[in-house]
mmCIF file as Biopython writes it, N, C-alpha, C and O atoms, coordinates in Angstrom:
data_model
#
loop_
_atom_site.group_PDB
_atom_site.id
_atom_site.type_symbol
_atom_site.label_atom_id
_atom_site.label_alt_id
_atom_site.label_comp_id
_atom_site.label_asym_id
_atom_site.label_entity_id
_atom_site.label_seq_id
_atom_site.pdbx_PDB_ins_code
_atom_site.Cartn_x
_atom_site.Cartn_y
_atom_site.Cartn_z
_atom_site.occupancy
_atom_site.B_iso_or_equiv
_atom_site.auth_seq_id
_atom_site.auth_asym_id
_atom_site.pdbx_PDB_model_num
ATOM 1   N N  . UNK A ? 1  ? -85.063 -12.996 19.818 1.0 0.0 1  A 1 
ATOM 2   C CA . UNK A ? 1  ? -84.340 -11.813 19.450 1.0 0.0 1  A 1 
ATOM 3   C C  . UNK A ? 1  ? -83.409 -12.268 18.292 1.0 0.0 1  A 1 
ATOM 4   O O  . UNK A ? 1  ? -82.864 -13.371 18.296 1.0 0.0 1  A 1 
ATOM 5   N N  . UNK A ? 2  ? -83.266 -11.397 17.347 1.0 0.0 2  A 1 
ATOM 6   C CA . UNK A ? 2  ? -82.434 -11.724 16.167 1.0 0.0 2  A 1 
ATOM 7   C C  . UNK A ? 2  ? -80.949 -11.552 16.606 1.0 0.0 2  A 1 
ATOM 8   O O  . UNK A ? 2  ? -80.634 -10.898 17.600 1.0 0.0 2  A 1 
ATOM 9   N N  . UNK A ? 3  ? -80.032 -12.205 15.769 1.0 0.0 3  A 1 
ATOM 10  C CA . UNK A ? 3  ? -78.646 -12.108 15.976 1.0 0.0 3  A 1 
ATOM 11  C C  . UNK A ? 3  ? -78.284 -10.632 16.031 1.0 0.0 3  A 1 
ATOM 12  O O  . UNK A ? 3  ? -77.666 -10.182 16.996 1.0 0.0 3  A 1 
ATOM 13  N N  . UNK A ? 4  ? -78.669 -9.860  14.988 1.0 0.0 4  A 1 
ATOM 14  C CA . UNK A ? 4  ? -78.335 -8.477  14.934 1.0 0.0 4  A 1 
ATOM 15  C C  . UNK A ? 4  ? -78.675 -7.689  16.274 1.0 0.0 4  A 1 
ATOM 16  O O  . UNK A ? 4  ? -77.862 -6.945  16.822 1.0 0.0 4  A 1 
ATOM 17  N N  . UNK A ? 5  ? -79.905 -7.921  16.725 1.0 0.0 5  A 1 
ATOM 18  C CA . UNK A ? 5  ? -80.304 -7.123  17.882 1.0 0.0 5  A 1 
ATOM 19  C C  . UNK A ? 5  ? -79.563 -7.631  19.184 1.0 0.0 5  A 1 
ATOM 20  O O  . UNK A ? 5  ? -79.223 -6.853  20.076 1.0 0.0 5  A 1 
ATOM 21  N N  . UNK A ? 6  ? -79.344 -8.966  19.225 1.0 0.0 6  A 1 
ATOM 22  C CA . UNK A ? 6  ? -78.591 -9.525  20.458 1.0 0.0 6  A 1 
ATOM 23  C C  . UNK A ? 6  ? -77.201 -8.905  20.509 1.0 0.0 6  A 1 
ATOM 24  O O  . UNK A ? 6  ? -76.778 -8.376  21.537 1.0 0.0 6  A 1 
ATOM 25  N N  . UNK A ? 7  ? -76.535 -8.976  19.439 1.0 0.0 7  A 1 
ATOM 26  C CA . UNK A ? 7  ? -75.113 -8.469  19.327 1.0 0.0 7  A 1 
ATOM 27  C C  . UNK A ? 7  ? -75.075 -6.983  19.542 1.0 0.0 7  A 1 
ATOM 28  O O  . UNK A ? 7  ? -74.242 -6.505  20.313 1.0 0.0 7  A 1 
ATOM 29  N N  . UNK A ? 8  ? -75.901 -6.259  18.926 1.0 0.0 8  A 1 
ATOM 30  C CA . UNK A ? 8  ? -75.972 -4.816  19.178 1.0 0.0 8  A 1 
ATOM 31  C C  . UNK A ? 8  ? -76.289 -4.443  20.695 1.0 0.0 8  A 1 
ATOM 32  O O  . UNK A ? 8  ? -75.752 -3.486  21.252 1.0 0.0 8  A 1 
ATOM 33  N N  . UNK A ? 9  ? -77.117 -5.200  21.249 1.0 0.0 9  A 1 
ATOM 34  C CA . UNK A ? 9  ? -77.494 -5.067  22.713 1.0 0.0 9  A 1 
ATOM 35  C C  . UNK A ? 9  ? -76.270 -5.327  23.606 1.0 0.0 9  A 1 
ATOM 36  O O  . UNK A ? 9  ? -76.034 -4.610  24.579 1.0 0.0 9  A 1 
ATOM 37  N N  . UNK A ? 10 ? -75.477 -6.392  23.248 1.0 0.0 10 A 1 
ATOM 38  C CA . UNK A ? 10 ? -74.345 -6.674  24.027 1.0 0.0 10 A 1 
ATOM 39  C C  . UNK A ? 10 ? -73.163 -5.604  23.834 1.0 0.0 10 A 1 
ATOM 40  O O  . UNK A ? 10 ? -72.363 -5.342  24.732 1.0 0.0 10 A 1 
ATOM 41  N N  . UNK A ? 11 ? -73.148 -5.067  22.666 1.0 0.0 11 A 1 
ATOM 42  C CA . UNK A ? 11 ? -72.111 -3.940  22.499 1.0 0.0 11 A 1 
ATOM 43  C C  . UNK A ? 11 ? -72.475 -2.754  23.354 1.0 0.0 11 A 1 
ATOM 44  O O  . UNK A ? 11 ? -71.615 -2.108  23.952 1.0 0.0 11 A 1 
ATOM 45  N N  . UNK A ? 12 ? -73.776 -2.473  23.404 1.0 0.0 12 A 1 
ATOM 46  C CA . UNK A ? 12 ? -74.242 -1.278  24.235 1.0 0.0 12 A 1 
ATOM 47  C C  . UNK A ? 12 ? -74.038 -1.593  25.683 1.0 0.0 12 A 1 
ATOM 48  O O  . UNK A ? 12 ? -73.545 -0.739  26.421 1.0 0.0 12 A 1 
ATOM 49  N N  . UNK A ? 13 ? -74.405 -2.831  26.155 1.0 0.0 13 A 1 
ATOM 50  C CA . UNK A ? 13 ? -74.151 -3.271  27.505 1.0 0.0 13 A 1 
ATOM 51  C C  . UNK A ? 13 ? -72.774 -3.206  27.954 1.0 0.0 13 A 1 
ATOM 52  O O  . UNK A ? 13 ? -72.486 -2.885  29.107 1.0 0.0 13 A 1 
ATOM 53  N N  . UNK A ? 14 ? -71.883 -3.515  27.037 1.0 0.0 14 A 1 
ATOM 54  C CA . UNK A ? 14 ? -70.484 -3.447  27.362 1.0 0.0 14 A 1 
ATOM 55  C C  . UNK A ? 14 ? -69.934 -2.077  27.310 1.0 0.0 14 A 1 
ATOM 56  O O  . UNK A ? 14 ? -68.742 -1.896  27.560 1.0 0.0 14 A 1 
ATOM 57  N N  . UNK A ? 15 ? -70.726 -1.093  27.000 1.0 0.0 15 A 1 
ATOM 58  C CA . UNK A ? 15 ? -70.330 0.276   27.055 1.0 0.0 15 A 1 
ATOM 59  C C  . UNK A ? 15 ? -69.484 0.818   25.787 1.0 0.0 15 A 1 
ATOM 60  O O  . UNK A ? 15 ? -68.697 1.761   25.872 1.0 0.0 15 A 1 
ATOM 61  N N  . UNK A ? 16 ? -69.734 0.142   24.674 1.0 0.0 16 A 1 
ATOM 62  C CA . UNK A ? 16 ? -68.957 0.452   23.474 1.0 0.0 16 A 1 
ATOM 63  C C  . UNK A ? 16 ? -69.853 1.087   22.474 1.0 0.0 16 A 1 
ATOM 64  O O  . UNK A ? 16 ? -71.069 0.910   22.548 1.0 0.0 16 A 1 
ATOM 65  N N  . UNK A ? 17 ? -69.320 1.819   21.541 1.0 0.0 17 A 1 
ATOM 66  C CA . UNK A ? 17 ? -69.986 2.261   20.266 1.0 0.0 17 A 1 
ATOM 67  C C  . UNK A ? 17 ? -69.611 1.215   19.204 1.0 0.0 17 A 1 
ATOM 68  O O  . UNK A ? 17 ? -68.675 0.439   19.395 1.0 0.0 17 A 1 
ATOM 69  N N  . UNK A ? 18 ? -70.331 1.204   18.116 1.0 0.0 18 A 1 
ATOM 70  C CA . UNK A ? 18 ? -69.903 0.377   16.971 1.0 0.0 18 A 1 
ATOM 71  C C  . UNK A ? 18 ? -68.616 0.698   16.467 1.0 0.0 18 A 1 
ATOM 72  O O  . UNK A ? 18 ? -67.807 -0.189  16.195 1.0 0.0 18 A 1 
ATOM 73  N N  . UNK A ? 19 ? -68.360 1.949   16.318 1.0 0.0 19 A 1 
ATOM 74  C CA . UNK A ? 19 ? -66.956 2.415   15.913 1.0 0.0 19 A 1 
ATOM 75  C C  . UNK A ? 19 ? -65.857 1.928   16.803 1.0 0.0 19 A 1 
ATOM 76  O O  . UNK A ? 19 ? -64.809 1.521   16.301 1.0 0.0 19 A 1 
ATOM 77  N N  . UNK A ? 20 ? -66.046 1.948   18.140 1.0 0.0 20 A 1 
ATOM 78  C CA . UNK A ? 20 ? -65.043 1.498   19.050 1.0 0.0 20 A 1 
ATOM 79  C C  . UNK A ? 20 ? -64.763 0.038   18.894 1.0 0.0 20 A 1 
ATOM 80  O O  . UNK A ? 20 ? -63.615 -0.402  18.959 1.0 0.0 20 A 1 
ATOM 81  N N  . UNK A ? 21 ? -65.899 -0.775  18.669 1.0 0.0 21 A 1 
ATOM 82  C CA . UNK A ? 21 ? -65.763 -2.167  18.485 1.0 0.0 21 A 1 
ATOM 83  C C  . UNK A ? 21 ? -64.995 -2.457  17.237 1.0 0.0 21 A 1 
ATOM 84  O O  . UNK A ? 21 ? -64.050 -3.246  17.251 1.0 0.0 21 A 1 
ATOM 85  N N  . UNK A ? 22 ? -65.391 -1.822  16.135 1.0 0.0 22 A 1 
ATOM 86  C CA . UNK A ? 22 ? -64.683 -2.097  14.809 1.0 0.0 22 A 1 
ATOM 87  C C  . UNK A ? 22 ? -63.238 -1.707  14.945 1.0 0.0 22 A 1 
ATOM 88  O O  . UNK A ? 22 ? -62.375 -2.394  14.398 1.0 0.0 22 A 1 
ATOM 89  N N  . UNK A ? 23 ? -62.926 -0.629  15.652 1.0 0.0 23 A 1 
ATOM 90  C CA . UNK A ? 23 ? -61.520 -0.289  15.793 1.0 0.0 23 A 1 
ATOM 91  C C  . UNK A ? 23 ? -60.772 -1.381  16.569 1.0 0.0 23 A 1 
ATOM 92  O O  . UNK A ? 23 ? -59.660 -1.733  16.176 1.0 0.0 23 A 1 
ATOM 93  N N  . UNK A ? 24 ? -61.333 -1.930  17.653 1.0 0.0 24 A 1 
ATOM 94  C CA . UNK A ? 24 ? -60.702 -2.991  18.425 1.0 0.0 24 A 1 
ATOM 95  C C  . UNK A ? 24 ? -60.590 -4.274  17.573 1.0 0.0 24 A 1 
ATOM 96  O O  . UNK A ? 24 ? -59.569 -4.956  17.662 1.0 0.0 24 A 1 
ATOM 97  N N  . UNK A ? 25 ? -61.554 -4.614  16.787 1.0 0.0 25 A 1 
ATOM 98  C CA . UNK A ? 25 ? -61.552 -5.725  15.955 1.0 0.0 25 A 1 
ATOM 99  C C  . UNK A ? 25 ? -60.405 -5.621  14.834 1.0 0.0 25 A 1 
ATOM 100 O O  . UNK A ? 25 ? -59.686 -6.553  14.475 1.0 0.0 25 A 1 
ATOM 101 N N  . UNK A ? 26 ? -60.380 -4.404  14.389 1.0 0.0 26 A 1 
ATOM 102 C CA . UNK A ? 26 ? -59.340 -4.136  13.381 1.0 0.0 26 A 1 
ATOM 103 C C  . UNK A ? 26 ? -57.891 -4.265  13.963 1.0 0.0 26 A 1 
ATOM 104 O O  . UNK A ? 26 ? -56.985 -4.826  13.346 1.0 0.0 26 A 1 
ATOM 105 N N  . UNK A ? 27 ? -57.749 -3.716  15.165 1.0 0.0 27 A 1 
ATOM 106 C CA . UNK A ? 27 ? -56.453 -3.756  15.840 1.0 0.0 27 A 1 
ATOM 107 C C  . UNK A ? 27 ? -56.008 -5.258  16.245 1.0 0.0 27 A 1 
ATOM 108 O O  . UNK A ? 27 ? -54.873 -5.690  16.045 1.0 0.0 27 A 1 
ATOM 109 N N  . UNK A ? 28 ? -57.010 -5.961  16.816 1.0 0.0 28 A 1 
ATOM 110 C CA . UNK A ? 28 ? -56.688 -7.237  17.412 1.0 0.0 28 A 1 
ATOM 111 C C  . UNK A ? 28 ? -56.710 -8.366  16.347 1.0 0.0 28 A 1 
ATOM 112 O O  . UNK A ? 28 ? -55.868 -9.263  16.383 1.0 0.0 28 A 1 
ATOM 113 N N  . UNK A ? 29 ? -57.661 -8.315  15.418 1.0 0.0 29 A 1 
ATOM 114 C CA . UNK A ? 29 ? -57.871 -9.511  14.499 1.0 0.0 29 A 1 
ATOM 115 C C  . UNK A ? 29 ? -57.854 -9.122  13.043 1.0 0.0 29 A 1 
ATOM 116 O O  . UNK A ? 29 ? -58.155 -9.967  12.200 1.0 0.0 29 A 1 
ATOM 117 N N  . UNK A ? 30 ? -57.521 -7.891  12.696 1.0 0.0 30 A 1 
ATOM 118 C CA . UNK A ? 30 ? -57.331 -7.488  11.274 1.0 0.0 30 A 1 
ATOM 119 C C  . UNK A ? 30 ? -58.579 -7.390  10.515 1.0 0.0 30 A 1 
ATOM 120 O O  . UNK A ? 30 ? -58.564 -7.569  9.298  1.0 0.0 30 A 1 
ATOM 121 N N  . UNK A ? 31 ? -59.719 -7.104  11.184 1.0 0.0 31 A 1 
ATOM 122 C CA . UNK A ? 31 ? -60.983 -6.972  10.575 1.0 0.0 31 A 1 
ATOM 123 C C  . UNK A ? 31 ? -60.923 -5.614  9.746  1.0 0.0 31 A 1 
ATOM 124 O O  . UNK A ? 31 ? -60.044 -4.777  9.950  1.0 0.0 31 A 1 
ATOM 125 N N  . UNK A ? 32 ? -61.872 -5.472  8.847  1.0 0.0 32 A 1 
ATOM 126 C CA . UNK A ? 32 ? -62.018 -4.218  8.162  1.0 0.0 32 A 1 
ATOM 127 C C  . UNK A ? 32 ? -62.369 -3.179  9.226  1.0 0.0 32 A 1 
ATOM 128 O O  . UNK A ? 32 ? -63.031 -3.440  10.231 1.0 0.0 32 A 1 
ATOM 129 N N  . UNK A ? 33 ? -61.852 -1.936  8.911  1.0 0.0 33 A 1 
ATOM 130 C CA . UNK A ? 33 ? -62.151 -0.858  9.894  1.0 0.0 33 A 1 
ATOM 131 C C  . UNK A ? 33 ? -63.383 -0.109  9.540  1.0 0.0 33 A 1 
ATOM 132 O O  . UNK A ? 33 ? -63.522 1.050   9.932  1.0 0.0 33 A 1 
ATOM 133 N N  . UNK A ? 34 ? -64.297 -0.712  8.813  1.0 0.0 34 A 1 
ATOM 134 C CA . UNK A ? 34 ? -65.501 -0.074  8.418  1.0 0.0 34 A 1 
ATOM 135 C C  . UNK A ? 34 ? -66.697 -0.579  9.192  1.0 0.0 34 A 1 
ATOM 136 O O  . UNK A ? 34 ? -66.976 -1.777  9.219  1.0 0.0 34 A 1 
ATOM 137 N N  . UNK A ? 35 ? -67.414 0.362   9.832  1.0 0.0 35 A 1 
ATOM 138 C CA . UNK A ? 35 ? -68.598 0.047   10.645 1.0 0.0 35 A 1 
ATOM 139 C C  . UNK A ? 35 ? -69.687 -0.526  9.708  1.0 0.0 35 A 1 
ATOM 140 O O  . UNK A ? 35 ? -70.460 -1.391  10.121 1.0 0.0 35 A 1 
ATOM 141 N N  . UNK A ? 36 ? -69.747 -0.053  8.469  1.0 0.0 36 A 1 
ATOM 142 C CA . UNK A ? 36 ? -70.792 -0.560  7.570  1.0 0.0 36 A 1 
ATOM 143 C C  . UNK A ? 36 ? -70.567 -2.062  7.249  1.0 0.0 36 A 1 
ATOM 144 O O  . UNK A ? 36 ? -71.518 -2.801  6.991  1.0 0.0 36 A 1 
ATOM 145 N N  . UNK A ? 37 ? -69.345 -2.469  7.271  1.0 0.0 37 A 1 
ATOM 146 C CA . UNK A ? 37 ? -69.138 -3.884  6.981  1.0 0.0 37 A 1 
ATOM 147 C C  . UNK A ? 37 ? -69.689 -4.835  8.078  1.0 0.0 37 A 1 
ATOM 148 O O  . UNK A ? 37 ? -70.268 -5.887  7.805  1.0 0.0 37 A 1 
ATOM 149 N N  . UNK A ? 38 ? -69.464 -4.382  9.351  1.0 0.0 38 A 1 
ATOM 150 C CA . UNK A ? 38 ? -69.966 -5.150  10.500 1.0 0.0 38 A 1 
ATOM 151 C C  . UNK A ? 38 ? -71.551 -5.065  10.522 1.0 0.0 38 A 1 
ATOM 152 O O  . UNK A ? 38 ? -72.274 -6.040  10.727 1.0 0.0 38 A 1 
ATOM 153 N N  . UNK A ? 39 ? -71.997 -3.777  10.286 1.0 0.0 39 A 1 
ATOM 154 C CA . UNK A ? 39 ? -73.484 -3.621  10.241 1.0 0.0 39 A 1 
ATOM 155 C C  . UNK A ? 39 ? -74.133 -4.534  9.225  1.0 0.0 39 A 1 
ATOM 156 O O  . UNK A ? 39 ? -75.158 -5.171  9.471  1.0 0.0 39 A 1 
ATOM 157 N N  . UNK A ? 40 ? -73.485 -4.568  8.069  1.0 0.0 40 A 1 
ATOM 158 C CA . UNK A ? 40 ? -74.093 -5.520  6.895  1.0 0.0 40 A 1 
ATOM 159 C C  . UNK A ? 40 ? -74.106 -6.871  7.389  1.0 0.0 40 A 1 
ATOM 160 O O  . UNK A ? 40 ? -75.118 -7.553  7.226  1.0 0.0 40 A 1 
ATOM 161 N N  . UNK A ? 41 ? -73.014 -7.369  8.020  1.0 0.0 41 A 1 
ATOM 162 C CA . UNK A ? 41 ? -72.951 -8.792  8.477  1.0 0.0 41 A 1 
ATOM 163 C C  . UNK A ? 41 ? -74.066 -9.043  9.530  1.0 0.0 41 A 1 
ATOM 164 O O  . UNK A ? 41 ? -74.658 -10.122 9.551  1.0 0.0 41 A 1 
ATOM 165 N N  . UNK A ? 42 ? -74.342 -8.073  10.376 1.0 0.0 42 A 1 
ATOM 166 C CA . UNK A ? 42 ? -75.295 -8.254  11.352 1.0 0.0 42 A 1 
ATOM 167 C C  . UNK A ? 42 ? -76.731 -8.188  10.713 1.0 0.0 42 A 1 
ATOM 168 O O  . UNK A ? 42 ? -77.615 -8.974  11.056 1.0 0.0 42 A 1 
ATOM 169 N N  . UNK A ? 43 ? -76.907 -7.263  9.819  1.0 0.0 43 A 1 
ATOM 170 C CA . UNK A ? 43 ? -78.237 -7.144  9.188  1.0 0.0 43 A 1 
ATOM 171 C C  . UNK A ? 43 ? -78.652 -8.438  8.309  1.0 0.0 43 A 1 
ATOM 172 O O  . UNK A ? 43 ? -79.793 -8.900  8.301  1.0 0.0 43 A 1 
ATOM 173 N N  . UNK A ? 44 ? -77.523 -8.975  7.544  1.0 0.0 44 A 1 
ATOM 174 C CA . UNK A ? 44 ? -77.775 -10.181 6.828  1.0 0.0 44 A 1 
ATOM 175 C C  . UNK A ? 44 ? -77.809 -11.480 7.659  1.0 0.0 44 A 1 
ATOM 176 O O  . UNK A ? 44 ? -78.197 -12.555 7.202  1.0 0.0 44 A 1 
ATOM 177 N N  . UNK A ? 45 ? -77.352 -11.281 8.968  1.0 0.0 45 A 1 
ATOM 178 C CA . UNK A ? 45 ? -77.117 -12.447 9.902  1.0 0.0 45 A 1 
ATOM 179 C C  . UNK A ? 45 ? -76.130 -13.404 9.234  1.0 0.0 45 A 1 
ATOM 180 O O  . UNK A ? 45 ? -76.324 -14.618 9.288  1.0 0.0 45 A 1 
ATOM 181 N N  . UNK A ? 46 ? -75.124 -12.903 8.635  1.0 0.0 46 A 1 
ATOM 182 C CA . UNK A ? 46 ? -74.057 -13.762 8.044  1.0 0.0 46 A 1 
ATOM 183 C C  . UNK A ? 46 ? -72.772 -13.731 8.796  1.0 0.0 46 A 1 
ATOM 184 O O  . UNK A ? 46 ? -71.735 -14.125 8.263  1.0 0.0 46 A 1 
ATOM 185 N N  . UNK A ? 47 ? -72.801 -13.293 9.978  1.0 0.0 47 A 1 
ATOM 186 C CA . UNK A ? 47 ? -71.575 -13.277 10.837 1.0 0.0 47 A 1 
ATOM 187 C C  . UNK A ? 47 ? -71.159 -14.763 11.080 1.0 0.0 47 A 1 
ATOM 188 O O  . UNK A ? 47 ? -72.039 -15.597 11.300 1.0 0.0 47 A 1 
ATOM 189 N N  . UNK A ? 48 ? -69.929 -15.092 11.048 1.0 0.0 48 A 1 
ATOM 190 C CA . UNK A ? 48 ? -69.424 -16.392 11.276 1.0 0.0 48 A 1 
ATOM 191 C C  . UNK A ? 48 ? -69.140 -16.582 12.737 1.0 0.0 48 A 1 
ATOM 192 O O  . UNK A ? 48 ? -68.859 -15.617 13.448 1.0 0.0 48 A 1 
ATOM 193 N N  . UNK A ? 49 ? -69.213 -17.879 13.223 1.0 0.0 49 A 1 
ATOM 194 C CA . UNK A ? 49 ? -68.977 -18.176 14.579 1.0 0.0 49 A 1 
ATOM 195 C C  . UNK A ? 49 ? -67.635 -17.619 15.131 1.0 0.0 49 A 1 
ATOM 196 O O  . UNK A ? 49 ? -67.515 -17.081 16.232 1.0 0.0 49 A 1 
ATOM 197 N N  . UNK A ? 50 ? -66.628 -17.819 14.212 1.0 0.0 50 A 1 
ATOM 198 C CA . UNK A ? 50 ? -65.268 -17.269 14.667 1.0 0.0 50 A 1 
ATOM 199 C C  . UNK A ? 50 ? -65.373 -15.812 14.830 1.0 0.0 50 A 1 
ATOM 200 O O  . UNK A ? 50 ? -64.770 -15.288 15.768 1.0 0.0 50 A 1 
ATOM 201 N N  . UNK A ? 51 ? -66.054 -15.117 14.040 1.0 0.0 51 A 1 
ATOM 202 C CA . UNK A ? 51 ? -66.140 -13.598 14.137 1.0 0.0 51 A 1 
ATOM 203 C C  . UNK A ? 51 ? -66.851 -13.260 15.470 1.0 0.0 51 A 1 
ATOM 204 O O  . UNK A ? 51 ? -66.475 -12.320 16.170 1.0 0.0 51 A 1 
ATOM 205 N N  . UNK A ? 52 ? -67.893 -14.059 15.797 1.0 0.0 52 A 1 
ATOM 206 C CA . UNK A ? 52 ? -68.683 -13.818 17.013 1.0 0.0 52 A 1 
ATOM 207 C C  . UNK A ? 52 ? -67.701 -14.032 18.202 1.0 0.0 52 A 1 
ATOM 208 O O  . UNK A ? 52 ? -67.733 -13.256 19.157 1.0 0.0 52 A 1 
ATOM 209 N N  . UNK A ? 53 ? -66.873 -15.021 18.158 1.0 0.0 53 A 1 
ATOM 210 C CA . UNK A ? 53 ? -65.920 -15.344 19.195 1.0 0.0 53 A 1 
ATOM 211 C C  . UNK A ? 53 ? -64.963 -14.131 19.396 1.0 0.0 53 A 1 
ATOM 212 O O  . UNK A ? 53 ? -64.697 -13.706 20.521 1.0 0.0 53 A 1 
ATOM 213 N N  . UNK A ? 54 ? -64.480 -13.617 18.298 1.0 0.0 54 A 1 
ATOM 214 C CA . UNK A ? 54 ? -63.600 -12.477 18.304 1.0 0.0 54 A 1 
ATOM 215 C C  . UNK A ? 54 ? -64.308 -11.228 18.860 1.0 0.0 54 A 1 
ATOM 216 O O  . UNK A ? 54 ? -63.732 -10.475 19.644 1.0 0.0 54 A 1 
ATOM 217 N N  . UNK A ? 55 ? -65.531 -11.030 18.451 1.0 0.0 55 A 1 
ATOM 218 C CA . UNK A ? 55 ? -66.277 -9.871  18.900 1.0 0.0 55 A 1 
ATOM 219 C C  . UNK A ? 55 ? -66.478 -10.005 20.370 1.0 0.0 55 A 1 
ATOM 220 O O  . UNK A ? 55 ? -66.302 -9.027  21.097 1.0 0.0 55 A 1 
ATOM 221 N N  . UNK A ? 56 ? -66.843 -11.182 20.857 1.0 0.0 56 A 1 
ATOM 222 C CA . UNK A ? 56 ? -67.043 -11.370 22.341 1.0 0.0 56 A 1 
ATOM 223 C C  . UNK A ? 56 ? -65.714 -11.016 23.047 1.0 0.0 56 A 1 
ATOM 224 O O  . UNK A ? 56 ? -65.693 -10.345 24.079 1.0 0.0 56 A 1 
ATOM 225 N N  . UNK A ? 57 ? -64.638 -11.484 22.463 1.0 0.0 57 A 1 
ATOM 226 C CA . UNK A ? 57 ? -63.298 -11.258 23.144 1.0 0.0 57 A 1 
ATOM 227 C C  . UNK A ? 57 ? -63.044 -9.747  23.278 1.0 0.0 57 A 1 
ATOM 228 O O  . UNK A ? 57 ? -62.630 -9.294  24.346 1.0 0.0 57 A 1 
ATOM 229 N N  . UNK A ? 58 ? -63.280 -8.968  22.229 1.0 0.0 58 A 1 
ATOM 230 C CA . UNK A ? 58 ? -62.891 -7.568  22.379 1.0 0.0 58 A 1 
ATOM 231 C C  . UNK A ? 58 ? -63.841 -6.798  23.286 1.0 0.0 58 A 1 
ATOM 232 O O  . UNK A ? 58 ? -63.498 -5.747  23.828 1.0 0.0 58 A 1 
ATOM 233 N N  . UNK A ? 59 ? -65.082 -7.363  23.441 1.0 0.0 59 A 1 
ATOM 234 C CA . UNK A ? 59 ? -66.015 -6.837  24.382 1.0 0.0 59 A 1 
ATOM 235 C C  . UNK A ? 59 ? -65.841 -7.215  25.879 1.0 0.0 59 A 1 
ATOM 236 O O  . UNK A ? 59 ? -66.471 -6.681  26.791 1.0 0.0 59 A 1 
ATOM 237 N N  . UNK A ? 60 ? -64.888 -8.224  26.032 1.0 0.0 60 A 1 
ATOM 238 C CA . UNK A ? 60 ? -64.636 -8.766  27.433 1.0 0.0 60 A 1 
ATOM 239 C C  . UNK A ? 60 ? -65.544 -9.797  27.835 1.0 0.0 60 A 1 
ATOM 240 O O  . UNK A ? 60 ? -65.801 -9.938  29.031 1.0 0.0 60 A 1 
ATOM 241 N N  . UNK A ? 61 ? -66.084 -10.573 26.913 1.0 0.0 61 A 1 
ATOM 242 C CA . UNK A ? 61 ? -67.010 -11.602 27.232 1.0 0.0 61 A 1 
ATOM 243 C C  . UNK A ? 61 ? -66.343 -12.967 26.913 1.0 0.0 61 A 1 
ATOM 244 O O  . UNK A ? 61 ? -65.487 -13.032 26.032 1.0 0.0 61 A 1 
ATOM 245 N N  . UNK A ? 62 ? -66.723 -14.042 27.612 1.0 0.0 62 A 1 
ATOM 246 C CA . UNK A ? 62 ? -66.491 -15.450 27.230 1.0 0.0 62 A 1 
ATOM 247 C C  . UNK A ? 62 ? -67.766 -16.037 26.798 1.0 0.0 62 A 1 
ATOM 248 O O  . UNK A ? 62 ? -68.780 -15.902 27.483 1.0 0.0 62 A 1 
ATOM 249 N N  . UNK A ? 63 ? -67.755 -16.680 25.694 1.0 0.0 63 A 1 
ATOM 250 C CA . UNK A ? 63 ? -69.006 -17.438 25.312 1.0 0.0 63 A 1 
ATOM 251 C C  . UNK A ? 63 ? -68.846 -18.837 25.793 1.0 0.0 63 A 1 
ATOM 252 O O  . UNK A ? 63 ? -67.815 -19.476 25.582 1.0 0.0 63 A 1 
ATOM 253 N N  . UNK A ? 64 ? -69.861 -19.309 26.436 1.0 0.0 64 A 1 
ATOM 254 C CA . UNK A ? 64 ? -69.926 -20.602 27.153 1.0 0.0 64 A 1 
ATOM 255 C C  . UNK A ? 64 ? -71.098 -21.399 26.699 1.0 0.0 64 A 1 
ATOM 256 O O  . UNK A ? 64 ? -72.237 -20.934 26.658 1.0 0.0 64 A 1 
ATOM 257 N N  . UNK A ? 65 ? -70.775 -22.641 26.351 1.0 0.0 65 A 1 
ATOM 258 C CA . UNK A ? 65 ? -71.931 -23.541 25.990 1.0 0.0 65 A 1 
ATOM 259 C C  . UNK A ? 65 ? -72.290 -24.288 27.314 1.0 0.0 65 A 1 
ATOM 260 O O  . UNK A ? 65 ? -71.474 -24.872 28.027 1.0 0.0 65 A 1 
ATOM 261 N N  . UNK A ? 66 ? -73.604 -24.185 27.534 1.0 0.0 66 A 1 
ATOM 262 C CA . UNK A ? 66 ? -74.170 -24.782 28.829 1.0 0.0 66 A 1 
ATOM 263 C C  . UNK A ? 66 ? -75.294 -25.598 28.381 1.0 0.0 66 A 1 
ATOM 264 O O  . UNK A ? 66 ? -76.214 -25.194 27.671 1.0 0.0 66 A 1 
ATOM 265 N N  . UNK A ? 67 ? -75.138 -26.894 28.897 1.0 0.0 67 A 1 
ATOM 266 C CA . UNK A ? 67 ? -76.315 -27.794 28.642 1.0 0.0 67 A 1 
ATOM 267 C C  . UNK A ? 67 ? -77.566 -27.353 29.375 1.0 0.0 67 A 1 
ATOM 268 O O  . UNK A ? 67 ? -77.544 -26.900 30.519 1.0 0.0 67 A 1 
ATOM 269 N N  . UNK A ? 68 ? -78.632 -27.512 28.660 1.0 0.0 68 A 1 
ATOM 270 C CA . UNK A ? 68 ? -79.990 -27.118 29.254 1.0 0.0 68 A 1 
ATOM 271 C C  . UNK A ? 68 ? -80.363 -28.016 30.384 1.0 0.0 68 A 1 
ATOM 272 O O  . UNK A ? 68 ? -80.115 -29.221 30.332 1.0 0.0 68 A 1 
ATOM 273 N N  . UNK A ? 69 ? -80.964 -27.452 31.422 1.0 0.0 69 A 1 
ATOM 274 C CA . UNK A ? 69 ? -81.551 -28.290 32.430 1.0 0.0 69 A 1 
ATOM 275 C C  . UNK A ? 69 ? -82.750 -28.974 31.875 1.0 0.0 69 A 1 
ATOM 276 O O  . UNK A ? 69 ? -83.510 -28.403 31.093 1.0 0.0 69 A 1 
ATOM 277 N N  . UNK A ? 70 ? -82.917 -30.193 32.280 1.0 0.0 70 A 1 
ATOM 278 C CA . UNK A ? 70 ? -84.054 -31.053 31.757 1.0 0.0 70 A 1 
ATOM 279 C C  . UNK A ? 70 ? -85.222 -31.017 32.719 1.0 0.0 70 A 1 
ATOM 280 O O  . UNK A ? 70 ? -86.245 -31.655 32.471 1.0 0.0 70 A 1 
#
């Protein structure tokens, strides 16, 4: 699954719209309040790790690194 599709799926699973997420990111972290800016980052797959962490935070998720079972 692409980064774009994975993140969009997580937004929907969390019960948010893109506009709601952008509003939260703007309020919490000072992101641009434009949905098109977030959409472009997802489309280009140019979103930074820090931004993914902030996105997960506003969605109510913790990102956890887990070592694979061998």
